[in-house]
PAGUBA-825046 format. One record per residue (C-alpha): residue in three letters; x, y, z. Coordinates in steps of 0.1 Angstrom, whole numbers, plus 5000, padded with zeros to 4 digits. Layout:
BEGIN
alaXYZ
...
***
This chain:
BEGIN
met500050005000
glu501450344991
glu502250575019
gly500950895002
val497350774998
pro495050995019
cys492550855043
lys489451005027
ser488851084991
pro485751234974
ala483750964956
pro481851044924
lys478151084930
leu476150824913
thr472350844911
pro470950504924
pro467650384912
ala465850474944
lys466250704974
lys466550404998
ser469250254977
gln471150584977
asp470950605015
met472250255019
his475050314994
asp476050635012
glu476050465046
arg478050175033
ser480650405016
lys480950595049
leu481550285069
val484150155044
asn485950485044
glu486050495082
tyr487350145085
ala489950205057
cys491250515075
arg491350335108
val493450055093
leu495750305076
glu496150485109
leu497050165127
leu499450065100
gly501050405100
met501550395137
gly502850035136
his506350125150
arg504650315179
leu501850075187
phe502849715177
val506549725185
pro506049815222
arg503349555225
leu505549295208
leu508449375231
ala506249365262
thr504749025254
ser508148885244
lys510049035273
glu510648705292
asp511848525260
leu514248805251
leu515748825286
gln516448455286
ala518048445251
asp521448575241
phe522148805211
glu521948525185
gly518948375202
ala517248715202
leu517848755164
lys516548405158
phe513548485180
phe512648795159
arg513348615127
val511648275133
gln509648245165
leu507848575167
pro506348565131
lys505348205137
arg503648285170
tyr501548565156
arg500648375125
ala497848215146
glu494548415144
glu494048415182
asn497448565189
ala497148825161
arg493748925175
arg495048955210
leu498049165197
met495649395178
glu493449445209
gln496449525231
ala497749765205
cys494449945202
asn494049965240
ile497150185242
lys496250535251
val498150805232
pro498051155247
thr496551435226
lys499851625225
lys501551325209
leu498751285184
lys499151655174
lys502851595171
tyr502351285150
glu499851485128
arg502351765122
glu505151515114
tyr502851335090
gln501851665073
thr505451765070
met506451425055
arg503451445032
glu504351785019
ser507951685014
gln506851384994
leu504451594973
gln507251844965
gln509651564955
glu507051374935
asp506351444898
pro502951614893
met502251394863
asp502751074883
arg500651204911
tyr497751284887
lys498050944871
arg497850774904
glu494850984914
asn493250914881
arg493850544885
arg492450554920
leu489350744909
gln488750504881
glu488950214904
ala486550384928
ser484150464899
met484250104887
arg483649984923
leu480750224927
glu479250114893
gln479449754904
glu477849844937
asn475150034918
asp474449724896
asp474349504926
leu471949734944
ala469749754913
his469749374910
glu468949344947
leu466149604943
val464549404915
thr464949074933
ser463449224965
lys460549374945
ile459849024929
ala460148854963
leu457849114979
arg455349074951
asn455348694955
asp454948744993
leu452048984987
asp450348734964
gln450848454989
ala449448675017
glu446448774996
asp445748404988
lys446148315025
ala443848605034
asp441148475010
val441448125025
leu441248265060
asn438248465051
lys436448155037
glu437447965068
leu436148255089
leu432748245072
val432547875075
thr433447895112
lys430848165118
gln428147955101
lys429247655123
leu429147885153
val425547995145
glu424447635140
thr426147525171
glu424547795192
glu421147705177
glu421747335185
lys422847435220
arg419647635225
lys417547335214
gln419547105237
glu419047345266
glu415247355259
glu415146975257
thr417146955289
ala414847195307
gln411846985295
leu413446665305
lys414346815339
glu410646915344
val409346575334
phe411946405357
arg411046635385
lys407346555382
gln408046185380
leu410346205410
glu407746395430
lys405046135420
ala407345845429
glu408146005462
ser404546055470
glu403745695461
ile406645575482
lys405245785511
lys401845635506
thr403245285503
thr405245335535
ala402245455553
ile400145155541
ile402944915552
ala403045085586
glu399245055589
tyr399344685578
lys402144615603
gln400044775630
ile397044575620
cys399044255619
ser400444335654
gln396844395666
leu395644075650
ser398443875665
thr397644015699
arg393943945694
leu394743595682
glu396843525712
lys394143655735
gln391443455717
gln393543145719
ala394043195756
ala390343265761
ser389342965740
lys391742745760
asp390342875793
glu386742825781
leu387642485769
glu389142395803
val385942535820
val383742325797
lys385842015803
gly385642075840
lys381842115838
val381441815816
met383641595838
ala381641725869
cys378341605853
lys377641235857
his375841195825
cys378341405805
ser381341225820
glu380040905806
ile379741065771
phe383241245770
ser386541115781
lys389141315800
glu390841395767
gly387641545753
val386841245730
leu383141165725
lys381940825737
val379040665719
pro376640505744
ala375440165736
val371640215743
ser369840515758
thr366040485764
asp365240735790
asn364741115790
lys368141175806
gly369841035775
ile367841275753
glu368941575774
ala372541465773
asp372341455735
asp370941805734
glu373641945757
lys376241755737
asp374941915704
ala375142255720
leu378642205731
lys379642075697
lys378042375680
gln379842625704
leu383142445698
arg382642465660
glu381942835662
met385042895682
glu387142685658
leu385642875628
glu386343215645
leu389943105652
ala390342985615
gln389043325603
thr391443515625
lys394443305613
leu393243355577
gln393143735582
leu396643725597
val398043525568
glu396343765543
ala397744065561
lys401243915560
cys400943845523
lys399744195516
ile402744335536
gln405144125516
glu403544235483
leu403844595493
glu407444555503
his408144395470
gln406444675451
arg408344935471
gly411744775463
ala410844745426
leu409745115426
met412945225442
asn415045025417
glu413045165388
ile413445525401
gln417245475405
ala417645325371
ala415645595354
lys417645865372
asn420945715361
ser419945655325
trp418345995322
phe421446185335
ser423845975314
lys421846015282
thr421346385288
leu425046445295
asn426146245264
ser423646425242
ile424946765254
lys428546665249
thr427946525215
ala426046835203
thr428647075216
gly431746865206
thr431146755170
gln428746945148
ala428646685120
ala427246415144
pro423546335142
gln421246495168
pro420846255198
gln417246145206
pro416046265240
pro415845995267
val412445845274
pro411245945309
pro410045685333
arg406445575326
glu403745685351
gly402245335351
ser405445155359
thr404745165396
***
């Protein structure tokens, strides 16, 4: 790189195809010029920046080596060490971190200006103009190439943007169609939901009435069962009393019969009737009449006892039948309650979950005549 090249040089203004491209081009040119000037400044100050850093980092190696070793170190080892990218980057950072006072910078600037003026005075003007012309031509070619690249990039970006716009419009059309379909489905779903709510309300009302009716029937059945139980208890008590009274009366009759001479001949102690062989007098006739009366009274008591037992058996059968009806009614109510709730929940879930599914039939409420 020539030492007399200035840091900043005016670039020929080129009209880009658009204002945005021109701004980008100006910004890029500005950054390139700044970096170029910074690199030139670092290279120009190499003996003041890099040499002290190289000596500082290689101080231990230089102190341990002799004169020939130091020469070999500068000739072989030092370039080999900083050939690695990491070491070169660290050296650049250390060199850039050196703080140079403002006075020294002014001094370096004056020295550079003096050196530059002396070089310009010694240089042939024709050579300088040729070099400047060559540099300007290179800059013009570079700017033209950048202009072509920017124009190509602009056209490419326009095509890409147009394609993106077409895709976005197509996607917007698809989304609008999907939105319309979704709105229609939403309206249908809301209508279906409203119908399901009405059916649910009706089913709840029917179920409530059936439940109230079943509860009232259960209460009536429970009351009837309690009454029958009370009646059975009363009948059992009455039967026991009648059996005791009949037994007492029978004992009294047996005692009277056994006390009578004529009757004792007819009945045995166990109450078995004895048939007399021959009876020709009036006493035998009276004994027969008394015997018939006692038999009639005994038959009446046995008939009354049989009727009482029959009533007791009928009452027990009625109680068992009512208990069976009550259990069947409770089972039917529980089954109707479970089936109704499950069918209602399934129909609501099906209607709200999938629109394409057929409308579920409402569950049949329990029949009134089932009890």
